[in-house]
LUMNUZA-663101 format. One record per atom (N, C-alpha, C): x, y, z. Coordinates in steps of 0.02 Angstrom, whole numbers, padded with zeros to 5 digits, always signed. Layout:
REM residues N
XYZ
...
***
This chain:
REM residues 273
+00749+00225+00895
+00817+00193+00874
+00777+00127+00818
+00723+00140+00808
+00691+00091+00765
+00696+00094+00688
+00717+00069+00643
+00704+00081+00574
+00626+00029+00563
+00582+00090+00528
+00524+00048+00498
+00512+00034+00413
+00499-00017+00415
+00509-00030+00323
+00437-00079+00307
+00437-00079+00251
+00373-00126+00217
+00394-00172+00165
+00396-00219+00165
+00424-00279+00101
+00385-00330+00084
+00394-00362+00028
+00346-00405+00001
+00363-00467+00026
+00310-00503+00062
+00327-00548+00105
+00294-00609+00080
+00328-00682+00045
+00294-00737+00017
+00282-00780+00067
+00237-00825+00061
+00217-00861+00115
+00235-00940+00104
+00205-00945+00032
+00214-01015+00007
+00212-01018-00073
+00214-01060-00091
+00231-01081-00171
+00180-01131-00179
+00131-01127-00216
+00088-01186-00226
+00053-01187-00298
+00096-01245-00345
+00061-01264-00410
+00122-01185-00460
+00161-01181-00436
+00214-01139-00452
+00171-01065-00458
+00129-01059-00406
+00123-00983-00387
+00144-00965-00314
+00166-00887-00328
+00180-00868-00233
+00122-00836-00228
+00093-00850-00169
+00072-00810-00116
+00099-00793-00074
+00086-00716-00083
+00132-00656-00037
+00086-00601-00022
+00100-00556+00024
+00065-00503+00036
+00140-00440+00072
+00098-00383+00075
+00136-00324+00113
+00148-00326+00188
+00217-00328+00201
+00207-00329+00280
+00256-00276+00297
+00215-00243+00357
+00257-00204+00400
+00306-00215+00450
+00371-00180+00453
+00407-00230+00494
+00449-00161+00520
+00483-00184+00582
+00530-00153+00607
+00596-00186+00646
+00650-00153+00664
+00713-00171+00687
+00746-00122+00694
+00811-00140+00725
+00876-00077+00733
+00907-00104+00706
+00941-00037+00670
+00992-00043+00636
+01080-00037+00663
+01087-00080+00670
+01166-00103+00714
+01221-00108+00687
+01274-00079+00652
+01323-00100+00608
+01315-00123+00547
+01259-00083+00511
+01255-00103+00438
+01195-00165+00452
+01169-00202+00512
+01124-00261+00501
+01072-00242+00534
+01009-00274+00519
+00961-00253+00562
+00950-00311+00614
+00936-00277+00673
+00929-00323+00731
+00869-00310+00757
+00844-00378+00812
+00771-00362+00836
+00722-00359+00793
+00732-00397+00744
+00688-00384+00678
+00617-00412+00699
+00539-00378+00691
+00483-00397+00705
+00444-00345+00669
+00396-00416+00629
+00346-00396+00600
+00276-00369+00636
+00254-00308+00641
+00206-00274+00658
+00136-00291+00614
+00133-00309+00546
+00061-00314+00522
+00080-00340+00464
+00042-00386+00440
+00034-00418+00375
-00020-00408+00332
-00030-00384+00279
-00087-00383+00243
-00134-00447+00228
-00213-00437+00235
-00242-00507+00207
-00305-00481+00176
-00316-00529+00118
-00275-00609+00116
-00204-00593+00081
-00178-00654+00076
-00133-00662+00044
-00153-00678-00034
-00110-00648-00080
-00133-00663-00153
-00068-00696-00188
-00084-00695-00267
-00043-00718-00304
-00022-00681-00362
-00059-00606-00350
-00046-00558-00401
+00020-00524-00379
+00074-00495-00415
+00118-00469-00420
+00123-00395-00427
+00071-00363-00428
+00068-00303-00451
+00022-00244-00407
+00046-00196-00420
+00015-00146-00360
+00027-00152-00295
+00101-00149-00277
+00102-00171-00203
+00095-00088-00168
+00103-00050-00204
+00118+00025-00174
+00114+00036-00092
+00162+00016-00077
+00177+00035-00005
+00214+00090+00029
+00189+00137+00056
+00241+00184+00076
+00211+00196+00154
+00255+00222+00188
+00250+00241+00257
+00287+00295+00300
+00238+00334+00323
+00252+00401+00371
+00254+00387+00444
+00272+00412+00496
+00275+00401+00552
+00258+00467+00600
+00184+00478+00609
+00188+00543+00642
+00176+00531+00725
+00218+00565+00759
+00209+00552+00830
+00214+00485+00850
+00163+00438+00876
+00166+00362+00902
+00127+00335+00842
+00105+00362+00783
+00062+00344+00756
+00096+00322+00673
+00103+00257+00660
+00136+00223+00593
+00065+00228+00539
+00077+00260+00473
+00016+00250+00418
+00054+00218+00380
+00032+00160+00345
+00051+00137+00280
-00005+00122+00247
+00013+00144+00167
-00025+00111+00103
-00014+00041+00080
-00080+00010+00054
-00071-00045+00039
-00093-00041-00034
-00062-00061-00096
-00101-00057-00164
-00144-00122-00167
-00194-00097-00212
-00232-00170-00222
-00228-00218-00265
-00169-00223-00275
-00135-00286-00312
-00186-00325-00380
-00197-00264-00404
-00251-00262-00462
-00294-00306-00469
-00349-00303-00409
-00387-00343-00391
-00457-00272-00397
-00436-00221-00422
-00513-00175-00409
-00542-00169-00368
-00597-00192-00368
-00652-00166-00293
-00636-00208-00243
-00588-00237-00223
-00559-00248-00157
-00536-00198-00115
-00528-00141-00148
-00506-00089-00136
-00572-00065-00089
-00630-00064-00100
-00711-00053-00072
-00713-00100-00028
-00680-00147-00019
-00682-00204+00046
-00658-00175+00119
-00695-00164+00168
-00650-00134+00232
-00621-00191+00269
-00639-00259+00241
-00619-00328+00281
-00553-00347+00262
-00535-00304+00199
-00476-00349+00165
-00410-00284+00169
-00348-00290+00171
-00309-00241+00184
-00290-00211+00114
-00302-00235+00062
-00269-00213-00006
-00327-00159-00035
-00292-00094-00063
-00321-00044-00077
-00338+00003-00019
-00313-00001+00034
-00311+00032+00107
-00260+00077+00123
-00260+00117+00167
-00205+00166+00199
-00218+00151+00281
-00186+00108+00329
-00186+00089+00383
-00152+00120+00436
-00179+00134+00492
-00145+00167+00546
-00129+00123+00608
-00084+00109+00639
-00053+00076+00697
-00031+00108+00736
-00008+00098+00800
+00043+00133+00852
+00113+00100+00834
+00171+00139+00842
+00223+00102+00824
+00248+00047+00849
+00226+00026+00903
+00233-00037+00935
+00184-00086+00896
+00150-00074+00848
+00102-00129+00808
+00041-00129+00846
+00010-00084+00897
-00054-00105+00928
-00079-00064+00875
-00162-00061+00926
-00201-00021+00869
-00238+00031+00906
-00226+00097+00868
-00246+00158+00915
-00328+00143+00922
-00345+00190+00991
-00411+00178+01019
-00456+00221+00971
-00426+00251+00940
-00475+00319+00897
-00488+00286+00816
-00451+00239+00799
-00463+00209+00738
-00550+00192+00709
-00562+00213+00646
-00626+00183+00628
-00663+00126+00662
-00627+00068+00655
-00662+00016+00675
-00686+00019+00758
-00639+00078+00794
-00666+00068+00873
-00715+00139+00868
-00732+00163+00817
-00769+00235+00824
-00850+00213+00802
-00844+00238+00722
-00921+00222+00692
-00913+00180+00632
-00852+00137+00636
-00849+00086+00574
-00828+00020+00600
-00890-00012+00630
-00860-00093+00673
-00846-00134+00628
-00876-00132+00567
-00841-00183+00522
-00793-00180+00471
-00751-00123+00495
-00683-00116+00452
-00627-00161+00510
-00584-00172+00458
-00522-00216+00506
-00493-00156+00557
-00467-00179+00598
-00443-00142+00660
-00393-00070+00637
-00355-00104+00583
-00296-00073+00579
-00323-00019+00513
-00372-00028+00474
-00381+00001+00418
-00408+00079+00460
-00377+00149+00393
-00386+00207+00423
-00427+00232+00366
-00416+00221+00299
-00453+00230+00241
-00464+00182+00185
-00504+00184+00141
-00509+00139+00091
-00521+00166+00024
-00516+00130-00032
-00540+00157-00093
-00470+00185-00128
-00414+00154-00133
-00350+00180-00152
-00316+00111-00209
-00301+00150-00252
-00265+00103-00307
-00187+00067-00288
-00164+00124-00311
-00082+00101-00307
-00041+00175-00275
-00036+00176-00221
-00014+00233-00192
+00064+00234-00195
+00097+00283-00217
+00158+00283-00213
+00191+00334-00186
+00173+00367-00153
+00199+00417-00097
+00164+00445-00042
+00192+00460+00027
+00151+00501+00066
+00184+00552+00113
+00162+00585+00132
+00225+00661+00136
+00155+00697+00201
+00192+00716+00262
+00170+00756+00321
+00173+00854+00291
+00111+00864+00300
+00121+00941+00285
+00178+00958+00360
+00219+01007+00326
+00245+01039+00373
+00240+01069+00433
+00157+01084+00437
+00113+01093+00496
+00082+01036+00540
+00107+00977+00508
+00103+00919+00541
+00013+00899+00563
-00019+00942+00519
-00082+00931+00536
-00141+00886+00480
-00090+00874+00417
-00114+00839+00360
-00075+00783+00330
-00098+00730+00306
-00046+00680+00269
-00083+00666+00209
-00016+00681+00153
-00057+00675+00088
-00045+00628+00063
-00063+00590+00009
-00028+00536-00019
-00041+00545-00111
+00004+00500-00142
-00009+00507-00204
-00024+00434-00236
-00039+00408-00283
-00067+00357-00316
-00054+00360-00405
-00063+00313-00422
-00067+00276-00499
-00139+00268-00499
-00159+00315-00555
-00234+00294-00579
-00227+00249-00629
-00265+00218-00687
-00267+00171-00726
-00230+00200-00790
-00272+00213-00847
-00243+00249-00904
-00280+00312-00890
-00227+00355-00862
-00246+00437-00830
-00277+00428-00771
-00292+00479-00726
-00299+00479-00656
-00258+00472-00609
-00199+00467-00621
-00150+00502-00566
-00159+00550-00519
-00175+00535-00471
-00176+00594-00416
-00146+00597-00345
-00158+00653-00302
-00136+00657-00259
-00202+00681-00208
-00209+00635-00164
-00256+00668-00123
-00241+00670-00035
-00273+00677-00003
-00265+00714+00084
-00304+00647+00117
-00264+00612+00150
-00277+00561+00217
-00335+00565+00245
-00407+00536+00254
-00451+00544+00284
-00476+00504+00341
-00480+00514+00388
-00516+00466+00438
-00567+00428+00418
-00575+00359+00402
-00651+00326+00386
-00659+00353+00309
-00611+00374+00278
-00621+00399+00189
-00622+00354+00159
-00654+00373+00089
-00655+00325+00033
-00653+00357-00026
-00583+00352-00075
-00571+00395-00124
-00599+00340-00188
-00644+00300-00182
-00679+00272-00233
-00653+00217-00290
-00605+00201-00277
-00571+00164-00334
-00609+00079-00298
-00638+00045-00352
-00637+00057-00427
-00709+00075-00463
-00749+00117-00406
-00817+00142-00430
-00792+00206-00484
-00752+00229-00469
-00710+00295-00503
-00650+00280-00509
-00622+00315-00572
-00551+00302-00598
-00524+00377-00587
-00545+00441-00579
-00521+00495-00566
-00497+00534-00644
-00548+00511-00673
-00537+00528-00763
-00484+00471-00786
-00471+00415-00763
-00434+00364-00817
-00479+00325-00839
-00474+00288-00871
-00503+00225-00934
-00461+00170-00900
-00509+00112-00936
-00461+00035-00923
-00397+00054-00977
-00354+00009-00975
-00291+00008-01029
-00307+00001-01101
-00353-00031-01096
-00388-00066-01167
-00441+00004-01200
-00448+00061-01141
-00486+00101-01174
-00562+00116-01134
-00593+00065-01105
-00650+00064-01089
-00668+00096-01038
-00721+00116-01021
-00753+00160-00958
-00734+00117-00888
-00717+00166-00842
-00733+00141-00774
-00787+00183-00727
-00854+00138-00708
-00891+00172-00670
-00923+00213-00718
-00972+00249-00698
-01027+00315-00746
-01000+00374-00740
-00943+00376-00686
-00930+00445-00684
-00840+00455-00656
-00807+00503-00694
-00743+00486-00654
-00737+00514-00580
-00775+00567-00552
-00785+00564-00479
-00863+00562-00465
-00861+00543-00401
-00939+00559-00366
-00932+00586-00307
-00981+00616-00296
-00978+00675-00216
-00977+00635-00155
-00991+00556-00169
-01007+00511-00100
-00924+00490-00097
-00872+00523-00122
-00820+00492-00119
-00769+00560-00111
-00708+00559-00060
-00671+00593-00062
-00625+00637-00119
-00636+00676-00147
-00588+00701-00200
-00521+00711-00181
-00477+00724-00231
-00391+00716-00235
-00378+00797-00262
-00343+00823-00238
-00330+00884-00243
-00302+00895-00312
-00272+00849-00342
-00270+00867-00408
-00253+00790-00454
-00273+00780-00497
-00278+00730-00566
-00250+00746-00608
-00203+00702-00635
-00173+00702-00710
-00207+00657-00758
-00228+00685-00811
-00247+00639-00874
-00221+00675-00937
-00172+00637-00974
-00162+00563-00957
-00103+00544-00892
-00088+00489-00878
-00050+00471-00812
+00024+00507-00834
+00064+00509-00783
+00132+00548-00771
+00155+00479-00743
+00138+00452-00716
+00169+00414-00653
+00183+00423-00600
+00142+00465-00571
+00154+00505-00497
+00190+00469-00455
+00250+00473-00409
+00280+00438-00374
+00296+00469-00295
+00348+00494-00270
+00349+00503-00210
+00346+00578-00209
+00318+00593-00135
+00295+00667-00128
+00331+00680-00075
+00337+00756-00062
+00374+00788-00007
+00364+00847-00001
+00347+00883+00044
+00345+00957+00088
+00421+00982+00083
+00435+01041+00036
+00495+01071+00045
+00521+01107+00108
+00588+01086+00143
+00595+01123+00187
+00681+01140+00185
+00697+01202+00167
+00784+01185+00190
+00791+01266+00146
+00860+01274+00159
+00892+01332+00128
+00910+01343+00047
+00932+01280+00025
+00948+01278-00045
+00894+01329-00091
+00843+01283-00100
+00788+01330-00130
+00732+01358-00082
+00762+01405-00045
+00709+01431+00000
+00647+01477-00024
+00655+01480-00061
+00581+01520-00098
+00527+01444-00119
+00568+01382-00103
+00512+01325-00113
+00480+01306-00061
+00502+01339+00012
+00471+01322+00071
+00393+01298+00066
+00379+01270+00105
+00304+01240+00101
+00281+01213+00056
+00318+01202-00006
+00284+01184-00074
+00295+01118-00069
+00236+01064-00113
+00260+01008-00128
+00286+00981-00177
+00344+00940-00175
+00386+00914-00226
+00361+00855-00238
+00351+00846-00311
+00307+00786-00345
+00357+00751-00389
+00388+00672-00387
+00417+00635-00431
+00357+00615-00484
+00386+00602-00546
+00343+00559-00578
+00396+00523-00638
+00376+00453-00623
+00416+00427-00674
+00418+00410-00736
+00366+00392-00757
+00332+00375-00820
+00352+00452-00872
+00338+00500-00844
+00364+00576-00879
+00420+00599-00865
+00457+00566-00827
+00525+00584-00813
+00524+00665-00784
+00451+00698-00733
+00458+00730-00703
+00482+00746-00639
+00503+00805-00617
+00508+00851-00549
+00461+00898-00543
+00418+00905-00519
+00368+00950-00509
+00365+00979-00433
+00343+01050-00439
+00319+01101-00384
+00247+01117-00373
+00223+01104-00339
+00148+01140-00308
+00144+01183-00262
+00118+01227-00283
+00106+01279-00224
+00039+01267-00207
+00013+01251-00153
-00039+01236-00113
-00066+01301-00071
-00147+01305-00075
-00162+01368-00035
-00233+01337-00008
-00240+01332+00057
-00303+01280+00093
-00308+01239+00044
-00256+01203+00048
-00261+01123+00021
-00280+01120-00028
-00268+01159-00092
-00297+01166-00155
-00219+01176-00192
-00233+01163-00251
-00158+01175-00288
-00174+01235-00332
-00142+01292-00329
-00133+01350-00338
-00111+01352-00399
-00022+01322-00402
+00020+01354-00451
+00046+01275-00463
+00075+01239-00531
+00117+01194-00553
+00176+01216-00590
+00230+01193-00564
+00297+01202-00601
+00320+01150-00597
+00369+01149-00672
+00399+01101-00678
+00469+01100-00690
+00503+01076-00637
+00569+01090-00604
+00621+01036-00657
+00614+00976-00673
+00657+00927-00717
+00593+00920-00767
+00631+00902-00845
+00573+00878-00880
+00607+00822-00928
+00616+00767-00896
+00653+00699-00936
+00744+00709-00941
+00777+00779-00897
+00837+00778-00916
+00873+00714-00878
+00853+00695-00826
+00883+00634-00791
+00858+00570-00802
+00806+00562-00823
+00770+00491-00846
+00720+00482-00796
+00688+00423-00780
+00630+00399-00745
+00648+00408-00646
+00615+00462-00647
+00625+00478-00580
+00591+00436-00512
+00602+00382-00481
+00565+00347-00437
+00556+00366-00384
+00620+00401-00359
+00609+00406-00290
+00657+00493-00267
+00637+00523-00217
+00686+00557-00197
+00683+00574-00130
+00749+00611-00098
+00737+00629-00030
+00757+00718-00027
+00733+00768+00037
+00784+00805+00028
+00818+00809+00087
+00883+00843+00093
+00922+00829+00159
+00926+00899+00199
+00940+00881+00245
+00926+00940+00323
+00941+01020+00268
+00995+01028+00230
+01025+01087+00191
+00956+01105+00153
+00923+01058+00124
+00864+01068+00060
+00890+01041-00009
+00959+01007-00007
+00970+00979-00071
+00922+00913-00092
+00915+00907-00156
+00853+00861-00167
+00899+00796-00202
+00883+00745-00164
+00928+00670-00211
+00882+00624-00243
+00886+00621-00314
+00842+00593-00356
+00873+00512-00367
+00825+00465-00361
+00833+00409-00375
+00818+00386-00453
+00850+00359-00498
+00815+00341-00570
+00812+00263-00578
+00761+00238-00595
+00745+00177-00628
+00761+00151-00684
+00806+00186-00733
+00799+00159-00782
+00848+00099-00795
+00872+00084-00849
+00908+00011-00836
+00974+00031-00808
+01014+00063-00840
+01080+00101-00808
+01067+00146-00751
+01047+00141-00691
+01013+00191-00640
+01074+00218-00617
+01049+00284-00586
+01100+00333-00558
+01057+00375-00491
+01103+00404-00472
+01080+00456-00413
+01111+00510-00433
+01055+00558-00422
+01079+00622-00432
+01048+00672-00384
+01079+00734-00380
+01091+00793-00342
+01072+00848-00348
+01014+00875-00342
+00983+00942-00364
+01005+01001-00313
+01029+01042-00326
+01072+01101-00291
+01077+01152-00324
+01120+01209-00293
+01132+01279-00322
+01210+01278-00311
***
């Protein structure tokens, strides 16, 4: 009966700078109001940077997974004693799973951290077989990608940039990918502004069942990826700038797709037959 969500929690303002962090919270939705509000986790440290929040949540059985953007702090994503640039796993009551990396083979990691080395995560989805969690993230200038969550894993940011460069054109690291880090299943150069992802299930477009649907705000795209053994074998463009900057989407029980646009005159679209 709980509704789980993340939000930007402001702590204090010092010298006209607001210190804030990502908070994971829950409450019960009763007559359009949140009751029994409870904060389960607040990211540390609190920061003044107001970019790259990148927070998405999925729940698998009794575990909650949430992503934390690196807030534009770069190599902080390689520091497992800090939350920015990581994906965490907690129990749905806020307690720590007994088999998290910190309790098994990585005692220096914060108790909640499940994976490090991410930049600005924009989507998370559980595969229909319930055995993999996928996430999308923005690269810098190029390097948007989709990866698979790995226990104790490291996707390499900011030692690697998955094919991207600094916004002024400078190189990031010595190679776009390195074997010591986990590799994404797909990377886009130039960036498309990858956003929400979800595995399709429904009757409306039954031929898409088990395919990964991907939105991209910058390019105004809705994509369909066919996966085989967790590798992308085919990529199809469903929408190409017909509706605007697609920020988010959801798939209903019938398989109709609802799209939210973040242009100035925003709108809600429905994709059906």
